N, C-alpha and C positions, 0 to 999 in steps of 0.2 A: 504494500500500500504506500501512498505518497508520504514523504517525510513531513513531520510537523503537524500531522492531523491531530485534532483534539479528541477527547474521549467520545463526544457525541458523534463525530464523523466516523470514528472507528466502529462504534456500535452500529451506525447506519449501514456501513459497508458489510459488516457481518450479517446483519438482519436481511439485507437485500440478497446476499448470496444464498440464504437458506429459505427464502420466501416460497419456493416451489416445493418445499418438503414440510408439509404442515404437521407431520407426525413427529418432528424433532422437538424435544422439550428444551434441551440445552443448545444454544446456538454456538457456543465456543467451548474449547478445551483449555483449561488454565494450567500452567506449569510454572515451576520455580526451580532454578538451577543454582545451587549454592556450594561451590567447591571450598575446600579449606583455604584460609587466607594465605598460607605459605605457598600454595600452588599458583596463586594469581597476583602476587604482589608486584610483579613486573609486567603485567598484562597491559597491552594497548587496546584501543577500541577495536582494531582489526582482530586482535586475539580473542576478544569477547565475542565478536561477530562469528569467527570461525568455530568457537566453542558451541554456539547455538546451532550452526550448520551441522556439526558433527553429532550433536545430541539429537537433532531432528532426524538425521539419517538413521541413527541407531534406534530411535523410537519407532520409525517406520519398518524396521526389520523384524519387529516383534510379532510373532504369530502364536496365539494362545491355543493350545491343544489339550484334549482330555487325556486320561491315562491310556486310552486305547489308540492314541495317535490321531484322532479325528480333530479337524480344525473347528473350534467353537467360536473363535473370534479372529477374523482375518486381519491382514496388515492394514495399516493406515497410510495416508499420503499427506502427512504434516508438511513435508518439504514442498509439496505442490499446492499448498493452501494459503489463503490470505492469513497473515499473522502480524502481530505487533509485539515487539520485544523491547523491554526497558532495562537499563543498567541502574541498579539501585543499591544504596548502602544502608545497612542496619543502623537505626538511630542511636542505639547504645554502644554496640561493639564496633561499628564502622566497617563491618565485613561486607564487601561488595558481592552482589549476586544478581542473577537475571530473573525478571518476571516476563512471562510470555502468555499471550492468548492466541489461539489458533481457531480458525473458522471450522465448523463441523462439516462443511461441504467444500471439497477441493475444487480446483479450477476446471476440472473435467465434469463436475456435477455429481461426483460420487460422495457418499456419506462417510466421514471418518468415524469409525466405531469407537465409542468411549467406554467400552466394556473393559474391565480390569485395567483401568488407566494407571493405577498406582503400581501394579506389577510391571506394566510396560515401562513406566518411568524409572523404576528401580533397576530393571535390567539394562535399560539404555545408559543410565548413569554409571553402572558397573562397567559396561563395555568401554565408555569414553575414558573412565579412570584407568582401566587396564591399558588402553592404547597410549595414554600419556604417561604411564608409569606412576600414577598417583595412588595413594593409599585410599581404598574405597571406604565408604561409610560403614559397610558391614564389617570390614576388617578392624576399623577403629572401634566399633561397638564391641566386637568380640575381644579385642585387646584390652578394653577397659573393664570387662567383667571380673577378672581376678582382683583388680584394685577395689572395685565396688564391693565385692564379696568380703574382702579383707576389712574394709571400712565398716561393713555391717557386723562382722564378728567382733571387731574392736568395740563397737557401740554396745554390743551385748555383754562383753566382759566388764565394761565400765558401769553397766546398769545394775545397781544394788538390789533393786526390787523390780520384778517384771511388770511392765505396763507399756501399752502402746504409746501413750503420751511421752513417757521417758525415752523410748526407742526413737520416736519421731524427733524429739528435741536434740538428742545426741547426733542424729544424722543431719539435722538442719545445721548444726555447728560445722559440719564438713561440707556444706553446700548442697545438700540433697533436699528435695521436696518429696514427702511421703504422702501418697494418696491411698486411703483405705477404701475398700469395696465392701459395702454392707448390704444385707438383704433387708426385706421389709420388717423383720423383727429386730433389726439393728445388730445382727450377728455378723462379725467380720469374716468375709469369705476369701479375701485376697488383698494384695496391695501392689502398688507400682512405685518405683523410685524414679525421679526425674532430676537431671542435672543439665541445665541449659536446654537444648532442644533434644536431648537424648533420653529415651525411656528404657528402663530395665524392669522386666517382669520378675517377680519373686522366684518363679520357677527356673529362671536362668542363673540364679545366684547360688553360691554355696556349693556344698558337696552332697550328692544324694538328695537334693531338694530339701535340705535341712533348714532353709530360710523361708520356706513357704508359710502362709498364714496358719495352716493346720499343724505345722511342726516347729515353728519358731520358739514357742514356749518350752518345748522339750529340749531344744538346743540350748536355750538359756539355762535350764535346770542342770544340764550336763556341765556347763561352764561354772556353775555355782552349787556344787554338790552339798557343801556344808550348810548353806543357807536354806537349801531345799529340804534337808533332813530336819533342821530346826523348825521350819515352818510346818512340816508334816507332824512333828511331835505336838506342837501347840494346837494344831487343828484337831477337831473330833474325828476319830477314825470312821471312815466310810467303808462298810463291808463291800468287798469286791466279789463279784460272782466267781465261783470256782470254775476251773476249766473242766472238772469231771462231772459227769452225770448231768449234763445240760439238757433238760427235756425239750423235745421238739414240740411246737404248738400242735394241739390236737386238731384234727380235721373233722367237721361235723359229719354225722352219718349220711345226711342227704348228699353231701359233697363226695363221700366215699363211693356212692353208688354210680357217680358219673365217671366216664372214662377219663383217666388222668394221663398226662404225658410221662414218659419214662424219666425218672429222676435218679441221677447218679449222685449219691451222697458225698462223694469225694470231689465232685465237680464244683468249682468255686462259682460258676454261673448260677447255680441253684442254691446259693448260700442263704442262711437265715440272718437278716440284719436287724431283727427286733431285740436282740440281747447284746450286752457288752462282751467284747473280746479284746485281747491285747492288740495294740496298733490300730485301734479304731477310735473315731471321734464322734461324739453325739452331734446330731444335726436335725433340724426341723425343716419341713417343706410343706407346701400346700398343693393339693390336687383334688379336683372335682369338688371344691367347696369344703374340704376337710383338711385339718392339719395333722401331719404325721411326724413322729419322732423315731429316728433310726440311727444305728451306729454303723457308719461307713468307713471302709479302709482309707488310710491316709492317701494312698495312691489314687483312689477313686475321687476323693474330694479335690485333690490337686488337679486331676484331669478336668473335672467339671469347672473349677475356678479359672483354669487357664483357657479352656475352650470357649467359655462364655465371658469374655472380658467386658467389664462394665464401661470401659472407655471406648470400646469399639462397637458395642451392641446396645441399643436403647432398651431392648426387651430381654436383657440378659437374665433377669430374675425369672421371668416366665419360662424361658428356655431351660434354665437350670432346674426349676421345679419339675418340668415335664421329664427331663432326663433322669432325675432322681426317682420319679414315679415309675418310669419304665424299668429302671434298674432294680428297684426294691419291691415294687407292688405287682406290676404286670408280668415282669419276667421271672418273678419268684413264685415257686409253688406253695409258699407259706402264706400267701395272700389270696383270698378268693372273694369275688363279688358275685353272689348268687342271686338268682331270680326265679320266680315261679315258672313252671313249665319248661325248664331247661333253657330259658332265654337269657341267662346271666352271662357275664363276661367270662369267657373261657381263657385258660392259661395260654400264654404265648412264650416261646423261648426268646432269649435275648437275641439270638441269631436272626429270628424272624424280623425283629425291628431293625437290625443292621441291614437287612435286605429290603427295607422299606415296606414290609407287609404289616400294616396297622391291623389290630384285631378286628375281625369281621363285625361284631356288634358295635364297636366304637365307630368304625368307618361308616357303616350303614346309618347309624343315628346322626352322624355329622352331616352326611350329604343330604339326608332328608330335612334336617333342620335348616340347612343353607339353601337348598335348591328345590325342595318339595318332595312329597310322598311319591313312591314308585307308582307308575301307571300300569305296571304289570303285576300279576299275581306271583307269589313266590315260585309256583311251578313254572309259569311262563318265563320268569327271569332265569331260573336254573337252566331251562332248555336253551334260552338265548345265550347264556354264558358257555354252555357246553358246545354250542354251535360256533360261536364267534371267538371266544377266548382260547384260541389254539395257536400253535406255532410260536412266533415271536411274541404273541400276546398271552401265552399260557398262564401266567400268574396274575393276569389282570382281572378286574371286575368291571361290571357295567351297571349304570343306573339310568333308567328311562323315566322321565317325569314330565308332567304338564304344569308343574309349579304349584300344585295344591299344598298349602301349608299344613303342617301337623297341628293337631289340636292339643298342643302341650307347649310349655316353655322350652326354648332351645337348651341343649346341654351346654355346660360351661365351655367346652372346647369350641363350640360353634357360635356362642352368644355374640362375640365381637364381630365375626364375619357376617352373621345374619343381620346384625344392626347396620354394618357397613353397606351391605347389599341394599337394605331398605332405603338408606340415605341416597345411594347412587340412583335407584329407580326414581326417587323424588327429583333428583337433579336432572334426569333424562326428561321428565315431564316439564320441569321448569324451563329447560332449554327449548323444548318444542313450543311452549306457549310464548316464550320471548321472541320467537321468530314465526309467530302464527300466520301473519299475512303472507309472507313469502312462501311458507310451507303450503298454504292453501292454493296459492297460485301454481306452485310446482306440481301439486296433485292434479289440478285441472289441466295443466299443460301435458303432463305425462299420460293422463287418461285420454285426452283428445288424440294424442299421437297413436296410441294403441287402437282406439276406435277407428281412426282413419285407415290404419293398416287393415283392420277387419273389413271395413267398407270396400276397400279396393279389391278384396278377395271375394266379394259377394258373388253369388251365382247369377246367371242370366235370367233365370226365372224367379219371379217374386210374386207376392200376393197382389190381386187386383185391388185398385183403390181409386179414389177421386183425385189423387195428386201423385206425382212421381214422373216416371218416364212414359211418354205416349207409346201405345202399342198399335201400329197402323192397322193390323188385321182386325182390331176390335173397335176402330173408330166409328163404323156404321151403327154400332149399338147406341151411340149417344143420340143420334137423330131418330132412328127407327124405333127404339125401345125406351127412349128417355132414360137410358142407363149411363150414368156418369162414370162408372167404374171401367174406364178404358185406359187406365194408367197402370204401369207396373210399379208397385211400391217396393223400394229398396229395403231388403232385410239384411241387417248386419250379418256378416259371415260368422258362423259358429267356429270358435277356436278348435272345435273337435275334441279329441281325447288328450289334448296337451295338459299336463300338470307340471307345476313348477315347485321345486323344493329349493329353499335357500338355507345353506348351512353356514353359520357364522362362527368364526374362530372366537371362542369366549375365554381364551387364556389371558394371562397378565400382559402379554405383548400388545394387547389392544387397550390397555387401561387408560391411555392418554386421550382416547377419542371415543369414549363410551357414549357420550351425549350425542355427538354428531352421527355415529354409526347407527344408534337406535332410531334417531329421527329419519335418517335416509331409508332405513328398512321400513319404517312406518309409511313413508311417502309411497314407496313401491307397492307395499301390500294394499294400501287403500286404493291405488290406481288399478291394480289387478282385480280387486274385488268389484269395482265399478264396471269392469269389462267382463265379469263372470268367468274369469280364468282361475281354476283351482290353484291355491297356493298354500304352502306350509313353510313356516320359519322355525328353524331349530338352531340352538346355540350349543357348542360343546366345549368342554375343558376336561382336565384330568386332575384328580386330587388323590395323592397317596396311592397311586396305582389303579384308581377307579375312574373310568371315563364316563362323564356325566353328559347325557344328551337331554336338554330341556326344550320341549316344544313350546314356543312362545305363541304361535298361531297355527291352528290345525286346519286341515281341509274342511270346507263346508261350514265354517264357523266365523262369519264376518263380524260377529259381536266380539271376537277375540282380537281384532286388529290392534286395539290399545295395548294388548299384552306384549307386543313387540317392544314397547318402551320399558319393559321389565328386564331388558338385556343388561347383563353385568359381565365384567371380565375379571377372571381370577384363575390361579393355578397354572398347570402345564397344558401341553397339547400333544396328544398321541394321535397324529393325523391318520395313520394307517387304520387303527382300530375304529376311529370315528367314521371313516369312509365305509369300512366293512359293516358297521352297525347301521349306518344310514341306508346302505343297500338292503339290509335286512328289513328295515322299517318300510322302505319304498316297495319292497316285494309284497308287503301285506295289503297294498292298495293297488288294485288293478287299473291300469291306464295304458292307452295305446302308445303314447309318446311321453317319456319322462325326462325332464330337464333338471339337472342338479347344478346349482350355482354355489360355489364354495368360496367364501371370503377368507383368504389365507395369506400369510407371509411366506409360505412354503419353507418353514423352518421347524420341522417336527422336533419336539424336545419333551421328554417325560422322565420323571424320577424313578419309574418302575423299569428295571433293567431287563434286557432280553436274556432269557434263561440259556445258559451254555456252560454247564459245569460250575466251577468255583467262581461265584461273583457275577458271572454273566457280562454282557456288553451294554454300554450306555445306549439308550434309545435317542440318538441325536446324530447329526452329521449325515454321512453317507448311508449308514444303516437305516436311519429314520426315513431318509428320502427314498431309498430303494424299496422299503416296505410300503410306503405311501404310493409309489408308482405302481407297484404290483396290485394294490387294492383298486386304484383308479382303472387299471386295465381290466380287472375282473368286472367292474361296473359296466364298462363298455361292452363286454361280452354278453352281459345280461340285459342289454337294451337301454341302459341308463347313460345319458350324455353328461359327464362331469366337466364343468367349465370353471376355471380358477379366476376369481376376481382378485388379482395380485396386489397386495398392499406393501410388499417388501421393497428393499433397495435393489439397485442394479446387481449387487453381489449375490443376491439370492435368486436372480432371474433365471440362471441356468438350472437351479434346483426346481423351480416352478415348471420349466419346460420339460425337465426330466420326469416329473410326476404327471403332468397333464398334457404333454405333447404340445400341439399347436393351439389347443383350447385354453389359451391364457390371455386374459384381458388386463392390461396394466391400468390401475386406477391412479391418475395423477395426484388425487387427494380423495379423502373419504367423501367429500362433497359431491363427487362424480358418481357415487355408487348407484343411485336411482336411475340416472341417465344411461349409464352403461348397461345396466340390467334391462332397462326398457328397450334399448336397441337390440340386445340379444334375443329378447322375447319376440320382437317384431320379426327378426330373421327366422325364428322357429315357425311363426304363423305363416310367413310367406313360403317357407319350405314345404308346407303341408300339401300344396297342389303341384309342387315341382316334380 
C-alpha cells in the first residue's frame, strides 16, 4: 500500500479488498515480531524490512496437517497480500519490534486462512531465528526453566510456614508474578509464574512435577521435616484409612441383575476413587447438578490442571468438571445411575470416551433437548441405523427430527445450547422483519419468475373461456350460438412430478451467517409454495458422532414455511452420512423427478473417526471428500440429482467438484442463495419437455 497512509485509509483498503467475501469475520491478520535486543541493535531500516520479508515467506510455508498427514489448513499468501508494517519501541524497555496487519484476501482474490495462526507464527519465527543463527524463544524458555525451578525451591526453603501468600511474596522478591487458578469453590487447582513476557507453567518446573499445585505442599514438608513433625504432634490425630480390608461399595440387587461390563480389579481404569489412598488428593467437582467428593491420583489432577489452563480457556472449570465426571463417575463401575425399566445410564469404559463415543442415553437426551424429539419410532430408527451406519460410518448414530420439543426441562449438558439455539431463532426472525419490505419484494419477484417459466411451458390446448387466445375454428359459435367461449384460456403448466429437497449445512462453519441463510431459505420456500412445487428443507450437523437431520419444512405443509427460520448452526458435518441419510429419506417419498440442492462448503469434518483398527482415521480431508463423493454418486444412480450450492473458498472448489462433479453452483454470497436456486428450478421445469 502507499507510504504515509493513515489508519482510516489502511482500514478502507483492507475492507475494500474483502468486500466480495461476506463470510469473512476478521478482515486482517495481526502479527508482532519481537527479536531479542542483542540481535537487532545494529539493524537499519532495510534490515527490519528484510526481516519482515523473511518472516512473511516462512509464515506462508506453513501447512497444518493432522496426524494422518491430511492437510487441514492450507498455506497462506501473506507475501502477496496488502499489508502495513510499523517499527515500534516498547515504552518501558525500549526494545524495538515490528507490528504488522495483513489483509485476509490476497491480491489474487484468495482467502488467507487464519486457522492456527499462533502455531504458524511460532514456526515461522523459529525458522527465521535458525536461518540467522539467533537463539529462539523456545530455547530461551527452556534454558530459563532450571533457574526458575531453583528460585522456587529456594523460596520454599526460606518459607517457615507453608502458605500460598508466603510463597507468592518470596517469588515476587525475585521478580516473578504468581497467578493462582481456583475453581468455583475457591480451591487452588494450579498456578503460573510470569517474568516479563515469559510464562512458566507449574508442570514445567521442578523434578517429577514436585512444584505443581497438588504436590507443592508435600515438597515443602520434605524440605522442613522437623517443623512438619512438630506440627503433626500438636494437631489432633486424624485416623487414616488402613490399606487392608478396604471394602468395595456394594452394588444394589437390581443393578446386579443387569449385564455388567467385565471389570479387571487390577486395572487402574476401573479404580474406586471414593476412598482415600496414598498419593491421592481430595477434590470436589460438580456434575449434573450435584457435587461430588473424590480422591484423585496426583498425576490425574496434574493432567487435568495442565490440560484445562484457566489463562487459555474461558470455560476451563466446566471442562474440568466434565473430565472428572467421566473419569470417576461414568467410566467407573462403582458409580451407577439407574432408572426404571432399564432406561438408566449404563456403564461406559474410559476407552469409549477417548474414542468419542458418548453414552447412548446421554447423547440421545442431549440431541432431543437441543434439536427435538425423534420423528421415528425406536424400531424405525434401529432399522435406519442398521441400514445406513455401515462402512466408514459404522460407529455413528442418527437422529431424524421435525423439531418437536420435549415436554421436560433440558438436561444440564444441553441447557446452555438449547437456550443459545432459542436466542438464535429469535435473531433469525428479527433479521427477517428488519428487512421485511425487500424480502416481500424478493418473494414476489422470484414467484413471478417461476410462474413465467411455467406459463411458457403451457400446453397448446387449454380450457374454453370468454378471454384468452382466439380459436379460429370456434369463432362461428359467437354469432350463430351466442356462445362467447371461443377463446383458449391459458392454464399454467403443471411442474409435474418434480420435488425439491434443500439440504442445509447446519454445522458451526455457517454460524456467521445464520440470519441471512435462514431468510434466503424462507424466500425460496415461500416462492415455491406459491407455485405449488413440493419442497422440503432439512438442516444437518453432527454432535459427538450422531448426525442430526432436522426437517424445518416438510412436503405438503405450507403452514411450516416459518419453520425455516428455526435454522441454527452448531457442531460438525459428516457430509457422506448426511447424503446417505437424505437419500434414505427421499426414497420414502415417491416422485418422478427428485432434485436435491445441498448448501455446503465441501469440507467434511467430524469428530467420530473412521473405524480401522487402533484409533481409526480422522473423518476430514481426502477421506471425508472421497466418502462424500461416493455417496453423491450413489444418489445419482438412484435417480436423485444432487447439486452443490458452494459457499466455500477457491481452495475448497476442487473438493466440491470432486464430490458433485459439474453440478456445482458457486454462491458469490449467501444473499444469492434464493436467486441461484430459483434459476436451477427453472432449468428443471424446462427440462421436463426436453
